[in-house]
LOLOFI-408455 format. One line per 8 residues: their letters; for each residue x, y, z of C-alpha. Coordinates in steps of 0.2 Angstrom, whole numbers, plus 5000, padded with zeros to 4 digits. Layout:
<lozas>
A) X Y Z | ...
</lozas>
This chain:
<lozas>
MAGKTVLI) 4892 5336 3923 | 4888 5353 3917 | 4895 5367 3927 | 4883 5376 3939 | 4881 5395 3942 | 4879 5402 3959 | 4873 5420 3960 | 4877 5430 3976
LGGGWGGM) 4868 5446 3977 | 4877 5458 3988 | 4895 5460 3993 | 4894 5463 4012 | 4901 5452 4026 | 4889 5437 4022 | 4892 5439 4003 | 4911 5440 4004
ALAYSLRG) 4911 5425 4016 | 4900 5415 4005 | 4910 5419 3989 | 4927 5415 3998 | 4920 5398 4004 | 4912 5393 3988 | 4927 5396 3977 | 4937 5385 3989
MLSSEHRV) 4925 5371 3988 | 4919 5370 3970 | 4929 5365 3955 | 4933 5378 3941 | 4919 5373 3930 | 4906 5380 3942 | 4904 5399 3942 | 4903 5410 3957
VVIEKNET) 4896 5427 3953 | 4895 5441 3965 | 4883 5456 3960 | 4888 5471 3970 | 4888 5489 3965 | 4903 5494 3976 | 4920 5489 3971 | 4927 5489 3989
FALCLSNL) 4923 5480 4005 | 4925 5485 4023 | 4919 5477 4040 | 4905 5487 4048 | 4915 5486 4065 | 4929 5497 4056 | 4918 5512 4059 | 4922 5512 4078
KIMTGGWN) 4941 5512 4073 | 4938 5526 4062 | 4928 5536 4075 | 4943 5534 4088 | 4956 5538 4076 | 4964 5521 4075 | 4962 5523 4056 | 4963 5541 4049
SPADAQRQ) 4950 5539 4035 | 4937 5527 4028 | 4950 5522 4014 | 4961 5514 4027 | 4947 5501 4031 | 4943 5496 4013 | 4948 5481 4003 | 4947 5479 3984
MSKMSREG) 4935 5465 3980 | 4945 5461 3965 | 4959 5456 3976 | 4951 5442 3985 | 4964 5429 3987 | 4954 5415 3979 | 4954 5417 3960 | 4940 5413 3949
IEWVHEEA) 4926 5424 3957 | 4917 5434 3944 | 4912 5452 3949 | 4898 5462 3942 | 4899 5479 3949 | 4882 5485 3944 | 4867 5490 3954 | 4854 5476 3954
LKIDPVTR) 4837 5482 3949 | 4825 5466 3949 | 4825 5449 3957 | 4815 5434 3951 | 4816 5420 3964 | 4806 5408 3953 | 4818 5409 3939 | 4833 5414 3950
EVQTETQT) 4836 5429 3939 | 4844 5445 3943 | 4842 5460 3932 | 4856 5473 3933 | 4858 5490 3924 | 4865 5481 3908 | 4861 5463 3909 | 4851 5449 3916
LQGDYLVV) 4860 5435 3925 | 4852 5418 3929 | 4859 5405 3942 | 4856 5388 3947 | 4857 5394 3964 | 4853 5412 3971 | 4859 5419 3987 | 4852 5436 3993
ALGASLNP) 4865 5444 4004 | 4860 5462 4002 | 4860 5467 4020 | 4849 5481 4028 | 4849 5498 4020 | 4850 5514 4031 | 4835 5525 4031 | 4839 5541 4040
GAVPGFDE) 4825 5551 4031 | 4813 5541 4042 | 4817 5552 4056 | 4815 5571 4052 | 4831 5580 4055 | 4843 5565 4057 | 4853 5568 4041 | 4856 5586 4046
AAHNLYEA) 4859 5584 4064 | 4867 5567 4068 | 4885 5560 4065 | 4879 5543 4057 | 4889 5530 4066 | 4884 5517 4053 | 4892 5525 4038 | 4911 5527 4036
TGAHQLQK) 4910 5545 4031 | 4899 5549 4047 | 4912 5540 4058 | 4926 5550 4050 | 4916 5566 4053 | 4913 5561 4071 | 4932 5558 4073 | 4935 5576 4069
ALKEFDGG) 4921 5582 4080 | 4927 5572 4095 | 4944 5579 4094 | 4937 5597 4095 | 4924 5593 4108 | 4929 5601 4125 | 4913 5598 4135 | 4894 5597 4135
KIAVVISR) 4880 5584 4131 | 4883 5569 4120 | 4868 5559 4115 | 4869 5542 4107 | 4853 5539 4099 | 4847 5522 4092 | 4832 5527 4081 | 4823 5511 4078
MPYRCPAA) 4824 5492 4081 | 4830 5481 4073 | 4847 5488 4068 | 4863 5479 4063 | 4878 5476 4075 | 4868 5479 4091 | 4883 5482 4102 | 4891 5496 4092
PFEASFLM) 4882 5511 4099 | 4886 5505 4117 | 4904 5502 4111 | 4904 5520 4104 | 4898 5526 4121 | 4911 5517 4131 | 4925 5522 4119 | 4920 5540 4120
DSMFRERG) 4920 5539 4139 | 4938 5532 4138 | 4944 5545 4126 | 4938 5559 4137 | 4946 5551 4152 | 4962 5550 4143 | 4961 5569 4139 | 4957 5573 4157
IREQVEIT) 4940 5581 4153 | 4927 5567 4157 | 4919 5577 4171 | 4915 5591 4158 | 4906 5578 4147 | 4889 5570 4149 | 4886 5555 4139 | 4868 5547 4137
VYTPGPRP) 4862 5532 4126 | 4844 5533 4120 | 4836 5517 4114 | 4818 5511 4109 | 4821 5495 4120 | 4819 5494 4139 | 4836 5485 4140 | 4852 5486 4130
MAVAGPIV) 4853 5471 4117 | 4836 5465 4123 | 4836 5449 4112 | 4851 5442 4122 | 4840 5442 4138 | 4839 5451 4155 | 4856 5445 4161 | 4866 5452 4147
GDALLGML) 4855 5468 4147 | 4857 5471 4166 | 4876 5468 4165 | 4878 5481 4151 | 4867 5493 4161 | 4879 5490 4176 | 4894 5494 4165 | 4886 5510 4158
AEREIGYG) 4882 5515 4176 | 4900 5512 4182 | 4906 5524 4169 | 4893 5537 4172 | 4885 5534 4155 | 4866 5538 4156 | 4853 5526 4149 | 4837 5531 4142
GDHVVSSI) 4827 5516 4138 | 4810 5515 4130 | 4814 5532 4120 | 4809 5532 4102 | 4815 5548 4093 | 4801 5556 4083 | 4811 5571 4076 | 4827 5581 4078
DPESRTML) 4829 5599 4077 | 4847 5603 4071 | 4845 5622 4074 | 4840 5621 4092 | 4850 5604 4095 | 4835 5596 4103 | 4826 5579 4100 | 4808 5574 4103
FGDEEVSY) 4804 5558 4111 | 4785 5559 4110 | 4781 5574 4121 | 4799 5574 4129 | 4811 5586 4123 | 4830 5582 4126 | 4844 5594 4121 | 4862 5589 4115
DLLVGVPP) 4878 5597 4110 | 4884 5582 4100 | 4873 5569 4092 | 4879 5552 4087 | 4865 5542 4078 | 4860 5525 4073 | 4848 5528 4058 | 4832 5517 4055
HIAPQIVI) 4836 5502 4045 | 4825 5495 4031 | 4827 5481 4018 | 4834 5486 4001 | 4820 5492 3989 | 4824 5479 3977 | 4820 5466 3990 | 4804 5474 3994
DSGLTDSS) 4799 5475 3976 | 4803 5457 3973 | 4789 5452 3986 | 4801 5442 3996 | 4798 5452 4012 | 4785 5448 4025 | 4777 5459 4039 | 4794 5460 4048
GYIPTHPQ) 4800 5470 4033 | 4814 5458 4029 | 4815 5441 4020 | 4808 5426 4031 | 4822 5413 4031 | 4823 5395 4037 | 4832 5395 4053 | 4843 5380 4049
SLEVLTDV) 4844 5379 4030 | 4843 5398 4026 | 4831 5395 4012 | 4819 5409 4008 | 4802 5404 4015 | 4785 5407 4007 | 4776 5398 4021 | 4784 5403 4037
ENLETEYT) 4772 5394 4049 | 4776 5377 4041 | 4794 5382 4036 | 4791 5378 4018 | 4797 5386 4002 | 4791 5387 3984 | 4808 5392 3978 | 4821 5380 3973
GVYAIGDV) 4839 5384 3976 | 4836 5402 3984 | 4844 5407 4000 | 4845 5422 4010 | 4859 5426 4023 | 4864 5441 4035 | 4855 5457 4039 | 4842 5456 4025
TTITLLNM) 4834 5441 4033 | 4822 5438 4048 | 4823 5422 4058 | 4811 5421 4072 | 4818 5414 4088 | 4808 5404 4101 | 4805 5419 4111 | 4797 5427 4096
MPLPKAGV) 4811 5440 4094 | 4821 5441 4078 | 4839 5434 4077 | 4850 5450 4079 | 4858 5458 4063 | 4876 5455 4065 | 4891 5450 4054 | 4895 5435 4065
FAEAEARV) 4878 5427 4060 | 4880 5432 4042 | 4897 5423 4041 | 4891 5408 4050 | 4876 5407 4038 | 4887 5409 4023 | 4896 5393 4028 | 4880 5383 4030
VAQSIEAS) 4874 5389 4013 | 4891 5385 4005 | 4890 5367 4011 | 4872 5365 4006 | 4876 5371 3988 | 4891 5360 3987 | 4881 5345 3993 | 4867 5349 3980
IAGKPGTL) 4879 5350 3966 | 4887 5334 3971 | 4869 5326 3972 | 4871 5323 3990 | 4859 5328 4004 | 4866 5343 4015 | 4871 5338 4032 | 4875 5355 4040
GYDGLGAC) 4861 5367 4047 | 4864 5383 4056 | 4865 5381 4075 | 4860 5398 4081 | 4877 5400 4090 | 4884 5418 4090 | 4896 5429 4100 | 4901 5447 4101
HVDIGGGL) 4916 5456 4109 | 4911 5473 4117 | 4925 5486 4117 | 4923 5496 4132 | 4939 5506 4129 | 4956 5507 4139 | 4962 5491 4130 | 4947 5480 4137
AAFAGGNF) 4933 5471 4130 | 4919 5461 4137 | 4913 5445 4128 | 4894 5440 4125 | 4890 5424 4117 | 4879 5408 4117 | 4864 5399 4109 | 4851 5410 4101
YASPGPRI) 4841 5395 4096 | 4839 5389 4114 | 4822 5386 4122 | 4812 5396 4128 | 4824 5410 4123 | 4842 5413 4119 | 4855 5408 4133 | 4868 5421 4132
TLEPPSAR) 4882 5425 4144 | 4892 5441 4146 | 4910 5438 4152 | 4918 5453 4161 | 4930 5464 4152 | 4948 5459 4150 | 4963 5463 4139 | 4962 5445 4132
YHQEKEEY) 4945 5448 4124 | 4951 5465 4118 | 4965 5456 4109 | 4953 5444 4102 | 4942 5458 4095 | 4957 5465 4087 | 4963 5449 4079 | 4945 5446 4072
EQVLDAWF) 4948 5458 4058 | 4963 5448 4052 | 4950 5437 4043 | 4952 5450 4029 | 4971 5446 4028 | 4965 5428 4023 | 4952 5434 4011 | 4961 5448 4002
VR) 4978 5451 3995 | 4984 5468 3999
</lozas>
């Protein structure tokens, strides 16, 4: 049997998980090729550790992709310029690559320019450099108003801005200046993490209230003035002294140009097989061997809300696609479908974390529970990053 080629477009959480899994499952005559312009990888959750000073700089969180512990992965560190899902071709700056299988794992791009003033005013929590700047700003902050602004929905890692608020609360309590600091979270949604349902949302609202963190639901920021340090939410003007921002997210331009996106702005994807859909209503595709995983996808749940954008889903989807490709190469039907299960540890500071998890594919909507904060859940969150010790050689 002639060797097959699997092209993985994107080296984020999902792309790395897929490359690692496939290289361990396929024999050496089959190629696993990762197209990713960056040469380093870091988990998005690392930004919180940078923010709090657990890591001194963004470099502390980065791993060299070339040091992935499973040998035989081919790296193409070039920017992808064009995708042809029919021929499964990807055009880069210098070459055109063709695969027997193509997996789009490009994630969601950040689009801070969509909110006037965001770039100039906000510490961008979703960029490592922004988290590092925030680390410095928090060390110097001695009182005033801190605003945490979620610009638009959806955004990746839904718990992160709430974790940032809890962690800042804890940091200022340790410094003995919490009474001098006002922290408020502003979000377009009525409840935190609305897709998880009212039970989780109400529990998070209670946790925020317990720590005297304000919550401004149904607040869509229209512009920010860095000179006056004010934000506009429609006709309402809100002042701040320190601004922590989650920028609008958008599918990468190459994905939009390829025609793979739908009205959601992302790639419609089969909820079980993770195949790219061309007929969403009937869950059918015109493309053979083309998949999408992670934040670049949109999977509509039974309550008509999208599956959240989070690394835990990208990693689980990668395992499903890996087994599907392995079965296809072997000439067997795939047996594993994504089950919609997902979980998230929510760091609240002080060595404690809550735990949210359940079935996002449940009917009539996700059945998610939130377990109270504990030291055990915080330890589990810390240990989660050890997956990188298995993936990469230092």
